[in-house]
C-alpha positions as CSV (number, residue, x, y, z in Angstrom):
1,M,9.7,-11.9,12.5
2,S,12.9,-10.1,13.0
3,A,13.7,-6.7,11.3
4,R,16.3,-8.4,9.1
5,A,13.9,-11.1,7.8
6,Y,11.2,-8.5,7.2
7,A,13.7,-6.3,5.3
8,I,14.6,-9.2,3.0
9,R,10.9,-10.0,2.4
10,L,10.1,-6.4,1.8
11,A,13.0,-6.1,-0.7
12,L,11.7,-9.2,-2.6
13,L,8.2,-7.7,-2.7
14,I,9.5,-4.5,-4.3
15,V,11.7,-6.3,-6.8
16,I,9.0,-8.7,-7.9
17,F,6.0,-6.2,-8.1
18,V,7.8,-3.0,-9.0
19,V,10.6,-4.2,-11.2
20,V,10.2,-7.8,-12.5
21,I,6.5,-7.9,-13.4
22,P,6.2,-4.5,-15.1
23,G,9.5,-5.0,-16.8
24,A,8.4,-8.4,-18.1
25,V,5.1,-7.0,-19.5
26,V,6.9,-4.1,-21.2
27,G,9.6,-6.4,-22.6
28,L,7.0,-8.8,-24.0
29,L,5.1,-6.0,-25.6
30,A,8.2,-4.6,-27.2
31,A,9.2,-8.1,-28.5
32,L,5.7,-8.6,-30.0
33,N,5.6,-5.2,-31.7
34,A,9.1,-5.7,-33.1
35,S,7.8,-7.8,-36.0
36,P,4.8,-7.0,-38.3
37,E,3.2,-10.4,-37.7
38,G,3.4,-10.0,-34.0
39,R,1.7,-6.6,-33.8
40,N,-1.8,-8.1,-33.8
41,A,-0.9,-10.5,-31.0
42,G,0.8,-7.6,-29.2
43,L,-2.4,-5.5,-29.4
44,G,-4.4,-8.3,-28.0
45,F,-1.9,-8.8,-25.2
46,A,-1.9,-5.1,-24.4
47,Y,-5.7,-5.1,-24.0
48,A,-5.5,-8.2,-21.8
49,A,-2.7,-6.6,-19.7
50,F,-4.6,-3.4,-19.3
51,F,-8.1,-4.7,-18.5
52,L,-7.2,-7.9,-16.7
53,G,-3.5,-7.7,-15.8
54,I,-3.6,-4.4,-14.0
55,P,-6.6,-5.3,-11.6
56,L,-4.8,-8.7,-10.9
57,W,-1.6,-6.8,-10.3
58,I,-3.2,-4.4,-7.8
59,L,-5.0,-7.2,-5.9
60,S,-1.8,-9.4,-5.8
61,F,0.3,-6.4,-4.7
62,A,-2.2,-5.6,-1.9
63,L,-2.2,-9.2,-0.8
64,A,1.6,-9.4,-0.9
65,C,1.9,-6.2,1.2
66,W,-0.5,-7.7,3.8
67,W,1.3,-11.0,3.9
68,T,4.7,-9.3,4.1
69,A,3.8,-7.1,7.0
70,S,1.5,-9.4,9.0
71,A,4.2,-11.3,10.9
72,R,6.3,-8.1,11.5
73,A,3.3,-6.2,12.7
74,R,2.6,-8.9,15.3
75,A,6.3,-8.8,16.4
76,V,6.2,-5.0,17.1
77,G,2.8,-5.3,18.9
78,F,0.3,-4.0,16.4
79,P,-3.1,-5.5,16.3
80,F,-3.9,-7.8,13.3
81,W,-5.9,-5.2,11.4
82,V,-2.9,-2.9,11.0
83,A,-1.3,-5.2,8.5
84,L,-4.7,-5.9,6.9
85,S,-5.2,-2.2,6.4
86,L,-2.4,-2.3,3.8
87,F,-4.7,-4.2,1.5
88,V,-7.2,-1.3,1.6
89,L,-4.5,1.4,1.4
90,V,-3.1,-0.2,-1.8
91,A,-6.5,-0.9,-3.4
92,A,-7.8,2.6,-2.7
93,D,-5.3,4.0,-5.2
94,W,-6.2,1.6,-8.0
95,R,-6.6,4.5,-10.4
96,F,-3.0,5.6,-9.8
97,V,-1.9,2.4,-11.6
98,F,-4.9,2.0,-13.9
99,W,-4.5,5.5,-15.2
100,M,-0.8,5.1,-15.7
101,F,0.2,7.3,-12.8
102,G,-2.2,10.1,-13.8
103,H,-3.9,10.1,-10.4
104,T,-2.9,11.1,-6.8
105,S,-1.4,8.3,-4.7
106,W,-1.7,9.5,-1.1
107,F,-2.9,6.1,0.2
108,L,0.0,4.4,-1.5
109,W,2.3,6.8,0.3
110,A,0.6,5.9,3.5
111,A,1.1,2.2,2.8
112,A,4.8,2.9,2.1
113,A,5.1,4.8,5.4
114,L,3.6,1.9,7.3
115,L,5.8,-0.7,5.6
116,V,9.0,1.3,6.3
117,S,7.9,2.1,9.9
118,L,7.6,-1.7,10.6
119,L,11.3,-2.0,9.7
120,F,12.4,0.5,12.3
121,L,9.9,-0.2,15.1
122,P,11.5,-2.3,17.9
123,D,10.2,-5.7,18.8
124,R,7.9,-5.7,21.7
125,S,7.6,-8.7,24.0
126,S,6.5,-8.0,27.6
127,Q,7.2,-4.3,27.3
128,S,4.0,-2.3,27.5
129,A,3.2,0.1,24.6
130,G,3.8,3.8,25.1
131,L,1.6,6.8,24.2
132,G,3.3,7.3,20.8
133,F,2.6,3.7,19.8
134,H,-1.1,4.1,20.7
135,I,-1.3,7.3,18.7
136,A,0.4,5.6,15.7
137,T,-2.1,2.8,15.9
138,G,-5.0,5.3,15.9
139,A,-3.4,7.2,13.0
140,V,-3.3,4.0,10.9
141,A,-7.0,3.4,11.8
142,V,-8.0,6.8,10.5
143,E,-6.0,6.4,7.3
144,A,-7.6,3.0,6.7
145,L,-11.0,4.4,7.3
146,L,-10.3,7.2,4.7
147,A,-9.0,4.6,2.3
148,C,-12.2,2.5,2.7
149,L,-14.4,5.6,2.0
150,A,-12.3,6.5,-1.0
151,L,-12.3,3.0,-2.4
152,A,-16.0,2.6,-2.0
153,G,-16.7,6.1,-3.5
154,S,-14.4,5.6,-6.5
155,L,-15.8,2.1,-7.3
156,I,-19.4,3.3,-7.0
157,W,-18.7,6.4,-9.1
158,S,-16.9,4.4,-11.8
159,F,-19.6,1.8,-12.2
160,T,-22.8,3.9,-11.6
161,L,-21.8,7.6,-12.0
162,F,-23.5,8.3,-8.7
163,A,-22.4,11.9,-8.0
164,P,-22.4,11.7,-4.1
165,A,-20.0,8.8,-4.3
166,M,-17.5,11.0,-6.2
167,D,-17.8,13.6,-3.5
168,V,-17.0,11.0,-0.8
169,D,-14.0,9.8,-2.8
170,R,-12.8,13.4,-3.3
171,Y,-13.1,14.5,0.3
172,A,-11.6,11.3,1.7
173,G,-8.6,11.8,-0.7
174,R,-8.1,15.4,0.5
175,A,-8.3,14.4,4.1
176,A,-5.8,11.6,3.5
177,A,-3.4,14.1,1.9
178,W,-3.2,15.9,5.2
179,W,-3.5,13.0,7.5
180,I,-0.4,11.2,6.1
181,F,1.7,13.9,7.9
182,V,0.0,12.9,11.1
183,L,0.6,9.2,10.4
184,C,4.3,9.8,9.6
185,G,4.8,12.0,12.7
186,A,3.1,9.4,14.9
187,M,5.2,6.6,13.5
188,I,8.4,8.6,14.1
189,W,7.3,9.2,17.7
190,A,6.5,5.5,18.2
191,I,9.9,4.5,16.8
192,I,11.9,6.9,19.0
193,E,9.8,6.1,22.1
194,G,10.1,2.3,21.6
195,R,13.8,2.5,21.1
196,R,14.3,4.6,24.2
197,R,12.1,2.4,26.3
198,R,14.0,-0.7,25.1
199,N,17.3,1.0,26.0
200,G,16.0,2.1,29.3
201,T,16.4,5.8,28.7
């Protein structure tokens, strides 16, 4: 997939999941609450949107991120799991959406950094990968591992109140807050290195 095609697909992803779907839900709730007879229906819709719609939105957004990035990740030379890690990065910050943005979102920032990096990384055909590219791949692997730990810890804590799971979630989130700078730096290095190698400089 070319960078242009990826940019179009990424723009559609953002418009649909960040603008259209939330806007449609808010607009429908406002329309239902505008009349007294619609308030009971609006209350039921609000409960359904919160307890069913938000989890479905998170899962759908995670799947769409993976589907959007998978072809572009192959074009720049990343292994298949790099695009798949977007699913975990988005899902790990489920409380950011579920708690109406009242939670940290370091893994979502990491997912955004990866999605944007795929736009600027040059295509790689027969050209071998440089050191910066390998470091960027390793940085994604560490961030995905932290996201897996945080996701598992947050889900176990939410459903069982098992205290050690909360500690795992907390420490993984703190590590991710610092590691995102490593991830961004590695991606910038890989982009500059790839473009220089492509231009023969």
